PDB file of N, CA, C and O in Angstrom:
ATOM      1  N   MET A   1     -14.535   2.971  -2.066  1.00  0.00           N
ATOM      2  CA  MET A   1     -13.537   2.867  -2.154  1.00  0.00           C
ATOM      3  C   MET A   1     -12.831   1.897  -2.446  1.00  0.00           C
ATOM      4  O   MET A   1     -13.143   0.926  -1.758  1.00  0.00           O
ATOM      5  N   PRO A   2     -11.587   1.588  -3.520  1.00  0.00           N
ATOM      6  CA  PRO A   2     -10.617   0.315  -3.390  1.00  0.00           C
ATOM      7  C   PRO A   2     -11.048   0.084  -2.843  1.00  0.00           C
ATOM      8  O   PRO A   2     -12.054   0.543  -2.302  1.00  0.00           O
ATOM      9  N   SER A   3     -10.303  -1.020  -2.685  1.00  0.00           N
ATOM     10  CA  SER A   3      -9.274  -2.925  -1.492  1.00  0.00           C
ATOM     11  C   SER A   3      -8.839  -3.410  -2.309  1.00  0.00           C
ATOM     12  O   SER A   3      -9.208  -3.522  -3.478  1.00  0.00           O
ATOM     13  N   PHE A   4      -7.855  -3.817  -1.702  1.00  0.00           N
ATOM     14  CA  PHE A   4      -6.952  -4.564  -2.022  1.00  0.00           C
ATOM     15  C   PHE A   4      -6.344  -5.689  -0.939  1.00  0.00           C
ATOM     16  O   PHE A   4      -6.700  -5.658   0.239  1.00  0.00           O
ATOM     17  N   THR A   5      -5.657  -6.410  -1.304  1.00  0.00           N
ATOM     18  CA  THR A   5      -4.681  -7.762  -0.547  1.00  0.00           C
ATOM     19  C   THR A   5      -3.892  -7.347  -0.875  1.00  0.00           C
ATOM     20  O   THR A   5      -4.024  -6.579  -1.828  1.00  0.00           O
ATOM     21  N   ILE A   6      -2.606  -7.567  -0.330  1.00  0.00           N
ATOM     22  CA  ILE A   6      -0.943  -8.297  -1.035  1.00  0.00           C
ATOM     23  C   ILE A   6      -0.484  -9.799   0.489  1.00  0.00           C
ATOM     24  O   ILE A   6      -0.310  -9.899   1.704  1.00  0.00           O
ATOM     25  N   THR A   7      -0.508 -10.764  -0.996  1.00  0.00           N
ATOM     26  CA  THR A   7       0.556 -11.639  -0.007  1.00  0.00           C
ATOM     27  C   THR A   7       1.590 -11.523  -0.703  1.00  0.00           C
ATOM     28  O   THR A   7       2.596 -11.552   0.007  1.00  0.00           O
ATOM     29  N   ASP A   8       1.969 -11.310  -2.642  1.00  0.00           N
ATOM     30  CA  ASP A   8       2.732 -11.328  -2.737  1.00  0.00           C
ATOM     31  C   ASP A   8       3.195 -10.223  -3.601  1.00  0.00           C
ATOM     32  O   ASP A   8       4.355  -9.841  -3.452  1.00  0.00           O
ATOM     33  N   ARG A   9       2.163  -9.451  -4.812  1.00  0.00           N
ATOM     34  CA  ARG A   9       2.012  -9.277  -5.109  1.00  0.00           C
ATOM     35  C   ARG A   9       0.661  -7.800  -5.418  1.00  0.00           C
ATOM     36  O   ARG A   9       1.257  -7.306  -6.374  1.00  0.00           O
ATOM     37  N   GLY A  10      -0.046  -7.292  -5.327  1.00  0.00           N
ATOM     38  CA  GLY A  10      -1.030  -6.911  -5.303  1.00  0.00           C
ATOM     39  C   GLY A  10      -0.729  -5.391  -5.818  1.00  0.00           C
ATOM     40  O   GLY A  10       0.340  -4.783  -5.753  1.00  0.00           O
ATOM     41  N   GLY A  11      -2.523  -4.760  -6.578  1.00  0.00           N
ATOM     42  CA  GLY A  11      -2.808  -3.455  -6.919  1.00  0.00           C
ATOM     43  C   GLY A  11      -3.831  -3.194  -7.354  1.00  0.00           C
ATOM     44  O   GLY A  11      -4.735  -3.880  -6.876  1.00  0.00           O
ATOM     45  N   VAL A  12      -4.049  -2.671  -7.888  1.00  0.00           N
ATOM     46  CA  VAL A  12      -5.492  -1.407  -8.286  1.00  0.00           C
ATOM     47  C   VAL A  12      -5.444  -0.030  -8.519  1.00  0.00           C
ATOM     48  O   VAL A  12      -5.167   0.769  -7.625  1.00  0.00           O
ATOM     49  N   SER A  13      -5.652   0.235  -9.464  1.00  0.00           N
ATOM     50  CA  SER A  13      -5.798   0.762 -10.901  1.00  0.00           C
ATOM     51  C   SER A  13      -7.054   1.386 -10.509  1.00  0.00           C
ATOM     52  O   SER A  13      -7.920   0.596 -10.132  1.00  0.00           O
ATOM     53  N   PHE A  14      -7.516   3.315 -10.515  1.00  0.00           N
ATOM     54  CA  PHE A  14      -9.028   3.990  -9.883  1.00  0.00           C
ATOM     55  C   PHE A  14      -9.035   5.360 -10.924  1.00  0.00           C
ATOM     56  O   PHE A  14      -8.117   6.015 -10.429  1.00  0.00           O
ATOM     57  N   PRO A  15      -9.502   6.087 -11.975  1.00  0.00           N
ATOM     58  CA  PRO A  15     -10.381   6.822 -12.745  1.00  0.00           C
ATOM     59  C   PRO A  15      -9.078   7.733 -12.024  1.00  0.00           C
ATOM     60  O   PRO A  15      -8.717   7.458 -10.880  1.00  0.00           O
ATOM     61  N   GLN A  16      -8.424   8.835 -12.815  1.00  0.00           N
ATOM     62  CA  GLN A  16      -7.194   9.327 -12.916  1.00  0.00           C
ATOM     63  C   GLN A  16      -7.800   9.883 -11.704  1.00  0.00           C
ATOM     64  O   GLN A  16      -8.889   9.359 -11.474  1.00  0.00           O
ATOM     65  N   GLY A  17      -7.375  10.964 -10.672  1.00  0.00           N
ATOM     66  CA  GLY A  17      -7.531  12.026  -9.941  1.00  0.00           C
ATOM     67  C   GLY A  17      -8.754  11.688  -8.907  1.00  0.00           C
ATOM     68  O   GLY A  17      -9.276  12.653  -8.348  1.00  0.00           O
ATOM     69  N   ASP A  18      -9.151  10.622  -8.674  1.00  0.00           N
ATOM     70  CA  ASP A  18     -10.069  10.063  -7.695  1.00  0.00           C
ATOM     71  C   ASP A  18      -9.941   9.325  -6.860  1.00  0.00           C
ATOM     72  O   ASP A  18     -10.902   8.646  -6.499  1.00  0.00           O
ATOM     73  N   HIS A  19      -8.759   9.214  -6.294  1.00  0.00           N
ATOM     74  CA  HIS A  19      -8.348   9.047  -4.965  1.00  0.00           C
ATOM     75  C   HIS A  19      -6.981  10.245  -4.072  1.00  0.00           C
ATOM     76  O   HIS A  19      -6.010  10.436  -4.803  1.00  0.00           O
ATOM     77  N   THR A  20      -6.925  10.766  -3.062  1.00  0.00           N
ATOM     78  CA  THR A  20      -5.946  11.276  -2.454  1.00  0.00           C
ATOM     79  C   THR A  20      -4.584   9.795  -1.697  1.00  0.00           C
ATOM     80  O   THR A  20      -3.417  10.065  -1.979  1.00  0.00           O
ATOM     81  N   THR A  21      -4.680   9.143  -1.293  1.00  0.00           N
ATOM     82  CA  THR A  21      -3.378   8.315  -0.792  1.00  0.00           C
ATOM     83  C   THR A  21      -4.423   7.284  -0.500  1.00  0.00           C
ATOM     84  O   THR A  21      -5.611   7.183  -0.804  1.00  0.00           O
ATOM     85  N   VAL A  22      -3.400   6.387   0.346  1.00  0.00           N
ATOM     86  CA  VAL A  22      -3.399   5.126   0.296  1.00  0.00           C
ATOM     87  C   VAL A  22      -3.538   4.574   1.461  1.00  0.00           C
ATOM     88  O   VAL A  22      -3.411   5.569   2.174  1.00  0.00           O
ATOM     89  N   ALA A  23      -3.718   3.645   2.215  1.00  0.00           N
ATOM     90  CA  ALA A  23      -3.710   3.425   3.137  1.00  0.00           C
ATOM     91  C   ALA A  23      -3.289   1.930   3.402  1.00  0.00           C
ATOM     92  O   ALA A  23      -3.697   1.023   2.676  1.00  0.00           O
ATOM     93  N   PHE A  24      -2.412   1.706   4.529  1.00  0.00           N
ATOM     94  CA  PHE A  24      -2.122  -0.410   4.684  1.00  0.00           C
ATOM     95  C   PHE A  24      -2.287  -0.514   5.672  1.00  0.00           C
ATOM     96  O   PHE A  24      -2.223   0.477   6.400  1.00  0.00           O
ATOM     97  N   PHE A  25      -2.632  -1.986   6.264  1.00  0.00           N
ATOM     98  CA  PHE A  25      -2.549  -2.686   7.740  1.00  0.00           C
ATOM     99  C   PHE A  25      -2.552  -3.831   7.874  1.00  0.00           C
ATOM    100  O   PHE A  25      -3.423  -4.282   7.129  1.00  0.00           O
ATOM    101  N   CYS A  26      -1.871  -4.917   8.627  1.00  0.00           N
ATOM    102  CA  CYS A  26      -1.660  -5.911   8.743  1.00  0.00           C
ATOM    103  C   CYS A  26      -2.095  -5.844   9.926  1.00  0.00           C
ATOM    104  O   CYS A  26      -2.410  -4.805  10.506  1.00  0.00           O
ATOM    105  N   ASP A  27      -2.161  -7.451  10.559  1.00  0.00           N
ATOM    106  CA  ASP A  27      -1.529  -8.076  11.863  1.00  0.00           C
ATOM    107  C   ASP A  27      -0.568  -9.105  11.525  1.00  0.00           C
ATOM    108  O   ASP A  27      -0.568 -10.165  10.899  1.00  0.00           O
ATOM    109  N   ASN A  28       0.118  -8.509  12.070  1.00  0.00           N
ATOM    110  CA  ASN A  28       1.445  -9.425  11.888  1.00  0.00           C
ATOM    111  C   ASN A  28       2.032 -10.080  13.219  1.00  0.00           C
ATOM    112  O   ASN A  28       2.827 -10.974  13.509  1.00  0.00           O
ATOM    113  N   THR A  29       1.365  -9.328  13.753  1.00  0.00           N
ATOM    114  CA  THR A  29       1.912 -10.704  14.752  1.00  0.00           C
ATOM    115  C   THR A  29       1.007 -11.408  15.763  1.00  0.00           C
ATOM    116  O   THR A  29       0.991 -11.348  16.992  1.00  0.00           O
ATOM    117  N   LEU A  30       0.091 -12.245  14.698  1.00  0.00           N
ATOM    118  CA  LEU A  30      -0.633 -13.224  15.081  1.00  0.00           C
ATOM    119  C   LEU A  30      -0.096 -14.639  15.967  1.00  0.00           C
ATOM    120  O   LEU A  30      -0.356 -15.306  16.969  1.00  0.00           O
ATOM    121  N   ASP A  31       1.243 -14.514  14.313  1.00  0.00           N
ATOM    122  CA  ASP A  31       2.220 -15.145  14.357  1.00  0.00           C
ATOM    123  C   ASP A  31       4.101 -15.143  14.744  1.00  0.00           C
ATOM    124  O   ASP A  31       5.075 -15.859  14.513  1.00  0.00           O
ATOM    125  N   GLY A  32       3.764 -13.747  15.515  1.00  0.00           N
ATOM    126  CA  GLY A  32       5.472 -13.527  15.446  1.00  0.00           C
ATOM    127  C   GLY A  32       5.935 -13.101  14.930  1.00  0.00           C
ATOM    128  O   GLY A  32       7.015 -12.716  15.378  1.00  0.00           O
ATOM    129  N   ASN A  33       5.650 -12.818  13.768  1.00  0.00           N
ATOM    130  CA  ASN A  33       6.549 -12.139  12.502  1.00  0.00           C
ATOM    131  C   ASN A  33       6.237 -11.457  12.563  1.00  0.00           C
ATOM    132  O   ASN A  33       5.216 -11.185  13.196  1.00  0.00           O
ATOM    133  N   PRO A  34       7.506 -10.089  11.397  1.00  0.00           N
ATOM    134  CA  PRO A  34       8.175  -8.974  12.226  1.00  0.00           C
ATOM    135  C   PRO A  34       7.121  -8.054  11.271  1.00  0.00           C
ATOM    136  O   PRO A  34       6.208  -8.854  11.070  1.00  0.00           O
ATOM    137  N   ARG A  35       6.663  -6.442  10.380  1.00  0.00           N
ATOM    138  CA  ARG A  35       6.940  -6.175  10.844  1.00  0.00           C
ATOM    139  C   ARG A  35       6.559  -6.758   9.283  1.00  0.00           C
ATOM    140  O   ARG A  35       7.115  -7.790   8.909  1.00  0.00           O
ATOM    141  N   ALA A  36       5.391  -5.911   8.202  1.00  0.00           N
ATOM    142  CA  ALA A  36       6.059  -5.817   6.406  1.00  0.00           C
ATOM    143  C   ALA A  36       6.289  -4.872   5.161  1.00  0.00           C
ATOM    144  O   ALA A  36       5.910  -3.832   4.623  1.00  0.00           O
ATOM    145  N   ALA A  37       7.297  -6.091   5.052  1.00  0.00           N
ATOM    146  CA  ALA A  37       8.226  -4.624   4.038  1.00  0.00           C
ATOM    147  C   ALA A  37       7.798  -5.012   2.788  1.00  0.00           C
ATOM    148  O   ALA A  37       7.792  -6.060   2.140  1.00  0.00           O
ATOM    149  N   LEU A  38       7.171  -3.009   2.512  1.00  0.00           N
ATOM    150  CA  LEU A  38       6.480  -2.757   0.927  1.00  0.00           C
ATOM    151  C   LEU A  38       7.045  -2.093   0.361  1.00  0.00           C
ATOM    152  O   LEU A  38       7.438  -1.028   0.837  1.00  0.00           O
ATOM    153  N   ARG A  39       7.416  -2.640  -1.423  1.00  0.00           N
ATOM    154  CA  ARG A  39       7.682  -1.542  -1.973  1.00  0.00           C
ATOM    155  C   ARG A  39       6.360  -1.121  -2.677  1.00  0.00           C
ATOM    156  O   ARG A  39       5.528  -2.014  -2.835  1.00  0.00           O
ATOM    157  N   VAL A  40       6.003   0.393  -3.211  1.00  0.00           N
ATOM    158  CA  VAL A  40       4.752   0.687  -2.751  1.00  0.00           C
ATOM    159  C   VAL A  40       5.305   1.495  -3.830  1.00  0.00           C
ATOM    160  O   VAL A  40       6.468   1.894  -3.775  1.00  0.00           O
ATOM    161  N   VAL A  41       4.333   1.825  -5.063  1.00  0.00           N
ATOM    162  CA  VAL A  41       4.372   2.092  -6.037  1.00  0.00           C
ATOM    163  C   VAL A  41       3.082   3.086  -6.755  1.00  0.00           C
ATOM    164  O   VAL A  41       2.275   2.559  -7.522  1.00  0.00           O
ATOM    165  N   VAL A  42       2.999   4.640  -6.389  1.00  0.00           N
ATOM    166  CA  VAL A  42       1.610   5.364  -7.385  1.00  0.00           C
ATOM    167  C   VAL A  42       2.474   5.914  -8.416  1.00  0.00           C
ATOM    168  O   VAL A  42       3.307   6.765  -8.728  1.00  0.00           O
ATOM    169  N   TRP A  43       1.694   4.799  -8.792  1.00  0.00           N
ATOM    170  CA  TRP A  43       1.438   5.878 -10.671  1.00  0.00           C
ATOM    171  C   TRP A  43      -0.024   7.355 -10.756  1.00  0.00           C
ATOM    172  O   TRP A  43      -1.238   7.481 -10.593  1.00  0.00           O
ATOM    173  N   SER A  44       1.750   8.532 -11.286  1.00  0.00           N
ATOM    174  CA  SER A  44       0.543   9.224 -12.233  1.00  0.00           C
ATOM    175  C   SER A  44       0.708   9.496 -13.107  1.00  0.00           C
ATOM    176  O   SER A  44       1.059   8.526 -13.780  1.00  0.00           O
ATOM    177  N   ALA A  45       0.664  10.626 -13.801  1.00  0.00           N
ATOM    178  CA  ALA A  45       0.816  10.356 -15.248  1.00  0.00           C
ATOM    179  C   ALA A  45       2.164  11.536 -15.297  1.00  0.00           C
ATOM    180  O   ALA A  45       2.870  11.636 -16.301  1.00  0.00           O
ATOM    181  N   ASP A  46       2.366  12.340 -14.120  1.00  0.00           N
ATOM    182  CA  ASP A  46       3.590  12.960 -13.784  1.00  0.00           C
ATOM    183  C   ASP A  46       4.967  11.735 -14.211  1.00  0.00           C
ATOM    184  O   ASP A  46       5.725  11.755 -15.181  1.00  0.00           O
ATOM    185  N   ARG A  47       4.902  10.971 -13.322  1.00  0.00           N
ATOM    186  CA  ARG A  47       5.516  10.434 -12.607  1.00  0.00           C
ATOM    187  C   ARG A  47       5.608   8.759 -11.887  1.00  0.00           C
ATOM    188  O   ARG A  47       5.067   8.690 -10.783  1.00  0.00           O
ATOM    189  N   PRO A  48       5.970   7.996 -12.192  1.00  0.00           N
ATOM    190  CA  PRO A  48       5.903   7.103 -10.856  1.00  0.00           C
ATOM    191  C   PRO A  48       6.353   7.762  -9.460  1.00  0.00           C
ATOM    192  O   PRO A  48       7.025   8.788  -9.559  1.00  0.00           O
ATOM    193  N   ASP A  49       6.042   7.262  -8.100  1.00  0.00           N
ATOM    194  CA  ASP A  49       6.297   7.451  -6.849  1.00  0.00           C
ATOM    195  C   ASP A  49       6.796   6.639  -6.666  1.00  0.00           C
ATOM    196  O   ASP A  49       6.196   5.758  -7.280  1.00  0.00           O
ATOM    197  N   VAL A  50       7.917   6.067  -5.989  1.00  0.00           N
ATOM    198  CA  VAL A  50       7.869   4.635  -5.018  1.00  0.00           C
ATOM    199  C   VAL A  50       8.393   4.574  -4.131  1.00  0.00           C
ATOM    200  O   VAL A  50       9.557   4.804  -4.460  1.00  0.00           O
ATOM    201  N   HIS A  51       8.347   4.333  -2.662  1.00  0.00           N
ATOM    202  CA  HIS A  51       8.607   4.730  -1.331  1.00  0.00           C
ATOM    203  C   HIS A  51       8.701   3.232  -0.932  1.00  0.00           C
ATOM    204  O   HIS A  51       8.125   2.360  -1.583  1.00  0.00           O
ATOM    205  N   ASN A  52       9.519   2.952   0.263  1.00  0.00           N
ATOM    206  CA  ASN A  52       9.552   2.023   0.372  1.00  0.00           C
ATOM    207  C   ASN A  52       9.028   1.559   2.222  1.00  0.00           C
ATOM    208  O   ASN A  52       9.775   1.982   3.104  1.00  0.00           O
ATOM    209  N   ILE A  53       7.903   0.807   2.606  1.00  0.00           N
ATOM    210  CA  ILE A  53       7.580   1.265   3.409  1.00  0.00           C
ATOM    211  C   ILE A  53       7.499  -0.256   4.743  1.00  0.00           C
ATOM    212  O   ILE A  53       7.727  -1.461   4.639  1.00  0.00           O
ATOM    213  N   GLN A  54       7.168   0.419   5.613  1.00  0.00           N
ATOM    214  CA  GLN A  54       7.063  -1.234   7.161  1.00  0.00           C
ATOM    215  C   GLN A  54       5.475  -1.214   7.858  1.00  0.00           C
ATOM    216  O   GLN A  54       4.931  -0.346   8.541  1.00  0.00           O
ATOM    217  N   VAL A  55       5.021  -2.441   7.419  1.00  0.00           N
ATOM    218  CA  VAL A  55       3.631  -2.023   8.003  1.00  0.00           C
ATOM    219  C   VAL A  55       3.543  -3.444   8.976  1.00  0.00           C
ATOM    220  O   VAL A  55       3.846  -4.635   8.922  1.00  0.00           O
ATOM    221  N   GLY A  56       2.712  -2.138  10.192  1.00  0.00           N
ATOM    222  CA  GLY A  56       2.954  -3.745  11.248  1.00  0.00           C
ATOM    223  C   GLY A  56       2.014  -3.646  12.041  1.00  0.00           C
ATOM    224  O   GLY A  56       2.067  -2.416  12.025  1.00  0.00           O
ATOM    225  N   ASN A  57       0.678  -3.972  13.157  1.00  0.00           N
ATOM    226  CA  ASN A  57       0.015  -3.846  13.833  1.00  0.00           C
ATOM    227  C   ASN A  57       0.847  -3.568  14.834  1.00  0.00           C
ATOM    228  O   ASN A  57       1.548  -4.392  15.420  1.00  0.00           O
ATOM    229  N   ASP A  58       0.780  -2.324  15.061  1.00  0.00           N
ATOM    230  CA  ASP A  58       1.088  -0.780  16.094  1.00  0.00           C
ATOM    231  C   ASP A  58       0.349  -0.017  17.154  1.00  0.00           C
ATOM    232  O   ASP A  58       0.532   1.071  17.701  1.00  0.00           O
ATOM    233  N   GLY A  59      -0.828  -1.259  17.282  1.00  0.00           N
ATOM    234  CA  GLY A  59      -1.687  -0.317  18.415  1.00  0.00           C
ATOM    235  C   GLY A  59      -2.458  -0.013  17.500  1.00  0.00           C
ATOM    236  O   GLY A  59      -2.843   1.155  17.554  1.00  0.00           O
ATOM    237  N   GLY A  60      -3.123  -1.060  16.052  1.00  0.00           N
ATOM    238  CA  GLY A  60      -4.511  -0.077  15.281  1.00  0.00           C
ATOM    239  C   GLY A  60      -4.073   0.853  14.156  1.00  0.00           C
ATOM    240  O   GLY A  60      -4.751   1.238  13.204  1.00  0.00           O
ATOM    241  N   ARG A  61      -2.429   1.222  14.541  1.00  0.00           N
ATOM    242  CA  ARG A  61      -2.471   2.567  13.243  1.00  0.00           C
ATOM    243  C   ARG A  61      -1.928   2.165  11.451  1.00  0.00           C
ATOM    244  O   ARG A  61      -1.020   1.488  10.967  1.00  0.00           O
ATOM    245  N   GLN A  62      -2.615   2.678  11.110  1.00  0.00           N
ATOM    246  CA  GLN A  62      -1.806   2.247   9.632  1.00  0.00           C
ATOM    247  C   GLN A  62      -1.382   3.350   9.466  1.00  0.00           C
ATOM    248  O   GLN A  62      -1.607   4.423  10.026  1.00  0.00           O
ATOM    249  N   VAL A  63      -0.384   2.875   8.203  1.00  0.00           N
ATOM    250  CA  VAL A  63       0.240   3.376   7.415  1.00  0.00           C
ATOM    251  C   VAL A  63      -0.456   3.981   5.884  1.00  0.00           C
ATOM    252  O   VAL A  63      -0.778   3.279   4.926  1.00  0.00           O
ATOM    253  N   VAL A  64      -0.552   5.264   5.977  1.00  0.00           N
ATOM    254  CA  VAL A  64      -0.566   6.386   5.263  1.00  0.00           C
ATOM    255  C   VAL A  64       0.084   6.916   4.490  1.00  0.00           C
ATOM    256  O   VAL A  64       0.942   7.742   4.801  1.00  0.00           O
ATOM    257  N   LEU A  65      -0.339   6.345   2.580  1.00  0.00           N
ATOM    258  CA  LEU A  65       0.908   7.545   2.209  1.00  0.00           C
ATOM    259  C   LEU A  65      -0.144   8.221   1.530  1.00  0.00           C
ATOM    260  O   LEU A  65      -0.965   7.455   1.024  1.00  0.00           O
ATOM    261  N   PRO A  66      -0.459  10.040   1.298  1.00  0.00           N
ATOM    262  CA  PRO A  66      -0.260  10.744   0.230  1.00  0.00           C
ATOM    263  C   PRO A  66      -0.225  11.009  -0.494  1.00  0.00           C
ATOM    264  O   PRO A  66       0.591  11.929  -0.437  1.00  0.00           O
ATOM    265  N   PHE A  67      -0.743  10.876  -1.973  1.00  0.00           N
ATOM    266  CA  PHE A  67       0.096  10.568  -3.145  1.00  0.00           C
ATOM    267  C   PHE A  67       0.317  12.848  -3.530  1.00  0.00           C
ATOM    268  O   PHE A  67      -0.068  13.920  -3.063  1.00  0.00           O
ATOM    269  N   ALA A  68       1.233  12.257  -4.724  1.00  0.00           N
ATOM    270  CA  ALA A  68       2.392  13.197  -4.579  1.00  0.00           C
ATOM    271  C   ALA A  68       1.469  14.698  -5.334  1.00  0.00           C
ATOM    272  O   ALA A  68       1.393  15.877  -4.989  1.00  0.00           O
ATOM    273  N   VAL A  69       0.604  13.527  -7.039  1.00  0.00           N
ATOM    274  CA  VAL A  69       0.570  14.798  -7.848  1.00  0.00           C
ATOM    275  C   VAL A  69      -1.237  13.886  -7.179  1.00  0.00           C
ATOM    276  O   VAL A  69      -1.143  12.659  -7.183  1.00  0.00           O
ATOM    277  N   PRO A  70      -2.083  14.218  -6.885  1.00  0.00           N
ATOM    278  CA  PRO A  70      -3.798  13.537  -6.251  1.00  0.00           C
ATOM    279  C   PRO A  70      -4.628  13.990  -7.589  1.00  0.00           C
ATOM    280  O   PRO A  70      -5.663  13.344  -7.749  1.00  0.00           O
ATOM    281  N   SER A  71      -4.332  15.065  -8.653  1.00  0.00           N
ATOM    282  CA  SER A  71      -4.954  14.913  -9.726  1.00  0.00           C
ATOM    283  C   SER A  71      -4.206  14.554 -10.887  1.00  0.00           C
ATOM    284  O   SER A  71      -4.482  15.080 -11.966  1.00  0.00           O
ATOM    285  N   GLY A  72      -2.872  13.335 -10.738  1.00  0.00           N
ATOM    286  CA  GLY A  72      -2.697  12.769 -12.068  1.00  0.00           C
ATOM    287  C   GLY A  72      -2.444  11.231 -11.242  1.00  0.00           C
ATOM    288  O   GLY A  72      -1.626  10.476 -11.767  1.00  0.00           O
ATOM    289  N   THR A  73      -3.077  10.812 -10.074  1.00  0.00           N
ATOM    290  CA  THR A  73      -2.673   9.243  -9.873  1.00  0.00           C
ATOM    291  C   THR A  73      -3.758   8.315 -10.587  1.00  0.00           C
ATOM    292  O   THR A  73      -4.819   8.850 -10.908  1.00  0.00           O
ATOM    293  N   HIS A  74      -3.575   7.028 -10.844  1.00  0.00           N
ATOM    294  CA  HIS A  74      -4.037   6.808 -11.676  1.00  0.00           C
ATOM    295  C   HIS A  74      -4.076   4.906 -11.071  1.00  0.00           C
ATOM    296  O   HIS A  74      -5.106   4.262 -11.271  1.00  0.00           O
ATOM    297  N   ALA A  75      -3.039   4.340 -10.472  1.00  0.00           N
ATOM    298  CA  ALA A  75      -3.348   3.366  -9.814  1.00  0.00           C
ATOM    299  C   ALA A  75      -1.713   3.601  -9.275  1.00  0.00           C
ATOM    300  O   ALA A  75      -0.863   4.398  -9.672  1.00  0.00           O
ATOM    301  N   VAL A  76      -1.641   2.083  -7.714  1.00  0.00           N
ATOM    302  CA  VAL A  76      -0.912   1.612  -6.409  1.00  0.00           C
ATOM    303  C   VAL A  76      -0.713   0.844  -6.959  1.00  0.00           C
ATOM    304  O   VAL A  76      -1.743   0.233  -7.244  1.00  0.00           O
ATOM    305  N   THR A  77       0.810   0.111  -7.652  1.00  0.00           N
ATOM    306  CA  THR A  77       0.877  -1.611  -7.041  1.00  0.00           C
ATOM    307  C   THR A  77       2.495  -1.871  -5.902  1.00  0.00           C
ATOM    308  O   THR A  77       3.629  -1.493  -5.612  1.00  0.00           O
ATOM    309  N   VAL A  78       1.781  -2.481  -5.749  1.00  0.00           N
ATOM    310  CA  VAL A  78       3.077  -3.290  -4.626  1.00  0.00           C
ATOM    311  C   VAL A  78       3.455  -4.073  -4.689  1.00  0.00           C
ATOM    312  O   VAL A  78       3.308  -4.718  -5.727  1.00  0.00           O
ATOM    313  N   THR A  79       4.160  -4.540  -3.694  1.00  0.00           N
ATOM    314  CA  THR A  79       5.246  -5.551  -4.014  1.00  0.00           C
ATOM    315  C   THR A  79       5.744  -5.623  -2.171  1.00  0.00           C
ATOM    316  O   THR A  79       6.128  -4.672  -1.490  1.00  0.00           O
ATOM    317  N   ARG A  80       5.557  -7.153  -1.712  1.00  0.00           N
ATOM    318  CA  ARG A  80       6.200  -7.723  -1.003  1.00  0.00           C
ATOM    319  C   ARG A  80       7.432  -7.742  -0.852  1.00  0.00           C
ATOM    320  O   ARG A  80       7.633  -8.925  -1.128  1.00  0.00           O
ATOM    321  N   THR A  81       8.953  -7.101  -0.497  1.00  0.00           N
ATOM    322  CA  THR A  81       9.816  -7.776  -0.107  1.00  0.00           C
ATOM    323  C   THR A  81      10.834  -8.198   1.010  1.00  0.00           C
ATOM    324  O   THR A  81      12.057  -8.129   1.124  1.00  0.00           O
ATOM    325  N   ASP A  82       9.772  -8.678   1.808  1.00  0.00           N
ATOM    326  CA  ASP A  82       9.979  -9.698   3.418  1.00  0.00           C
ATOM    327  C   ASP A  82      10.161 -11.232   2.160  1.00  0.00           C
ATOM    328  O   ASP A  82      11.030 -12.091   2.011  1.00  0.00           O
ATOM    329  N   GLY A  83       9.461 -11.075   1.799  1.00  0.00           N
ATOM    330  CA  GLY A  83       9.592 -12.877   1.389  1.00  0.00           C
ATOM    331  C   GLY A  83       8.723 -13.479   2.454  1.00  0.00           C
ATOM    332  O   GLY A  83       9.124 -14.555   2.897  1.00  0.00           O
ATOM    333  N   LYS A  84       7.510 -12.952   2.993  1.00  0.00           N
ATOM    334  CA  LYS A  84       6.657 -13.140   3.813  1.00  0.00           C
ATOM    335  C   LYS A  84       5.112 -13.833   3.038  1.00  0.00           C
ATOM    336  O   LYS A  84       5.184 -14.111   1.841  1.00  0.00           O
ATOM    337  N   ALA A  85       4.453 -13.953   3.406  1.00  0.00           N
ATOM    338  CA  ALA A  85       3.234 -13.821   2.300  1.00  0.00           C
ATOM    339  C   ALA A  85       1.850 -13.331   3.631  1.00  0.00           C
ATOM    340  O   ALA A  85       0.887 -12.725   3.161  1.00  0.00           O
ATOM    341  N   PHE A  86       1.838 -13.641   5.302  1.00  0.00           N
ATOM    342  CA  PHE A  86       0.799 -13.059   5.826  1.00  0.00           C
ATOM    343  C   PHE A  86       0.061 -12.235   4.767  1.00  0.00           C
ATOM    344  O   PHE A  86       0.634 -11.884   3.735  1.00  0.00           O
ATOM    345  N   PRO A  87      -1.074 -11.965   5.000  1.00  0.00           N
ATOM    346  CA  PRO A  87      -1.880 -10.049   4.338  1.00  0.00           C
ATOM    347  C   PRO A  87      -1.673  -9.184   5.530  1.00  0.00           C
ATOM    348  O   PRO A  87      -1.545  -9.138   6.754  1.00  0.00           O
ATOM    349  N   VAL A  88      -1.736  -8.334   4.080  1.00  0.00           N
ATOM    350  CA  VAL A  88      -1.177  -6.615   4.221  1.00  0.00           C
ATOM    351  C   VAL A  88      -2.863  -6.213   3.055  1.00  0.00           C
ATOM    352  O   VAL A  88      -3.287  -6.494   1.933  1.00  0.00           O
ATOM    353  N   TYR A  89      -3.226  -5.525   4.111  1.00  0.00           N
ATOM    354  CA  TYR A  89      -4.477  -5.148   3.176  1.00  0.00           C
ATOM    355  C   TYR A  89      -4.171  -3.589   2.849  1.00  0.00           C
ATOM    356  O   TYR A  89      -3.177  -3.048   3.333  1.00  0.00           O
ATOM    357  N   ALA A  90      -4.690  -3.189   2.364  1.00  0.00           N
ATOM    358  CA  ALA A  90      -4.699  -1.319   1.578  1.00  0.00           C
ATOM    359  C   ALA A  90      -6.023  -1.476   0.904  1.00  0.00           C
ATOM    360  O   ALA A  90      -6.702  -2.434   0.535  1.00  0.00           O
ATOM    361  N   GLN A  91      -6.181   0.374   0.874  1.00  0.00           N
ATOM    362  CA  GLN A  91      -7.719   0.503   0.911  1.00  0.00           C
ATOM    363  C   GLN A  91      -7.056   2.082   0.439  1.00  0.00           C
ATOM    364  O   GLN A  91      -6.224   2.822   0.965  1.00  0.00           O
ATOM    365  N   VAL A  92      -8.242   2.203  -1.368  1.00  0.00           N
ATOM    366  CA  VAL A  92      -7.489   4.234  -1.817  1.00  0.00           C
ATOM    367  C   VAL A  92      -8.671   4.872  -0.952  1.00  0.00           C
ATOM    368  O   VAL A  92      -9.723   4.248  -0.809  1.00  0.00           O
ATOM    369  N   TYR A  93      -8.421   6.466  -0.225  1.00  0.00           N
ATOM    370  CA  TYR A  93      -9.571   6.423   0.321  1.00  0.00           C
ATOM    371  C   TYR A  93      -9.279   7.778  -1.444  1.00  0.00           C
ATOM    372  O   TYR A  93     -10.217   8.457  -1.862  1.00  0.00           O
TER     373      TYR A  93
END
């Protein structure tokens, strides 16, 4: 399963239809940071699916985004919109 780290921008591509979701997690509490704000674009053959999410260490839970069109999805790109640089980790399933 492909994984990647975001400090400013990041992304991953994969064979179309190989995955169905992307999950995000981080530890924003180490230095008292607020939750990470992300703009996530899920790229499929039909259209880009844009999400604005917040990710934080809330009892160890991940933020999971299911793909709207799993059979056509081939990439995920992520941009930090909060101006912070602590790492956010992501994995596609």
